[in-house]
C-alpha positions as CSV (number, residue, x, y, z in Angstrom):
1,M,5.1,9.2,-14.9
2,T,6.7,7.4,-11.9
3,D,6.9,3.7,-11.9
4,I,4.4,2.7,-9.6
5,A,5.4,-0.9,-9.2
6,G,8.7,0.2,-7.9
7,M,7.2,2.4,-5.1
8,S,7.3,1.6,-1.6
9,F,3.9,1.6,0.3
10,E,4.7,4.9,1.9
11,E,5.7,6.4,-1.4
12,A,2.7,5.2,-3.1
13,M,0.4,6.7,-0.2
14,K,2.1,9.9,-0.4
15,A,1.7,10.0,-4.3
16,L,-2.2,9.0,-3.8
17,E,-2.5,11.8,-1.2
18,G,-1.3,14.3,-3.6
19,V,-3.6,12.8,-6.4
20,V,-6.6,13.3,-4.1
21,R,-5.6,16.7,-3.0
22,D,-5.1,17.6,-6.6
23,L,-8.7,16.4,-7.5
24,E,-10.5,17.8,-4.6
25,S,-9.0,21.3,-5.2
26,G,-11.4,21.4,-8.3
27,N,-8.8,23.5,-10.2
28,V,-7.6,20.7,-12.7
29,E,-8.9,20.6,-16.3
30,L,-11.3,17.7,-17.2
31,E,-8.5,15.7,-19.2
32,K,-6.0,16.1,-16.4
33,S,-8.5,15.0,-13.6
34,I,-9.3,11.9,-15.6
35,A,-5.5,11.2,-16.1
36,L,-5.2,11.8,-12.2
37,Y,-8.0,9.6,-11.4
38,E,-6.8,6.7,-13.4
39,Q,-3.3,7.2,-11.6
40,G,-4.8,7.2,-8.4
41,A,-6.7,3.9,-9.2
42,R,-3.3,2.4,-9.8
43,L,-1.8,3.8,-6.8
44,K,-4.6,2.5,-4.8
45,A,-4.3,-1.0,-6.2
46,H,-0.4,-1.0,-5.6
47,C,-1.1,0.0,-2.0
48,E,-3.9,-2.7,-1.4
49,K,-1.3,-5.0,-3.0
50,K,1.5,-4.0,-0.7
51,L,-0.7,-4.2,2.3
52,K,-1.7,-8.0,1.2
53,E,2.1,-8.9,1.0
54,A,2.7,-7.4,4.4
55,E,-0.2,-9.3,6.0
56,E,1.0,-12.4,4.5
57,K,4.3,-12.0,6.1
58,V,2.9,-11.1,9.6
59,A,3.6,-14.2,11.8
60,K,2.9,-15.3,15.2
61,I,6.1,-16.0,17.2
62,T,6.2,-19.1,19.1
63,L,8.3,-19.1,22.3
64,G,10.1,-22.2,23.8
65,P,10.2,-22.8,27.6
66,D,13.6,-20.8,27.7
67,G,11.7,-17.9,26.1
68,Q,13.5,-18.0,22.9
69,P,11.7,-18.2,19.6
70,T,11.1,-21.8,18.3
71,G,9.4,-20.7,15.0
72,T,6.7,-18.7,13.3
73,T,3.2,-19.8,12.8
74,P,1.1,-17.9,10.2
75,V,-1.6,-15.6,12.0
76,E,-4.9,-17.0,11.5
77,G,-7.3,-15.2,9.1
78,L,-4.4,-13.8,6.9
């Protein structure tokens, strides 16, 4: 099994799409379906964590009179 914690958001999304595709195919044995579902849940949680981290990094750039950035302010609501 791949280390989900070390995956980028894009890698985890691609893996999650593969899990969903396999489950939707209906051609997976019950035990494997359960394992895939559990892996999908872990991948989903990882993607949500990565999105939350990205949201927390989003900042509003404050420009000074000369048009140059003077600092950053966290975006409201994040």
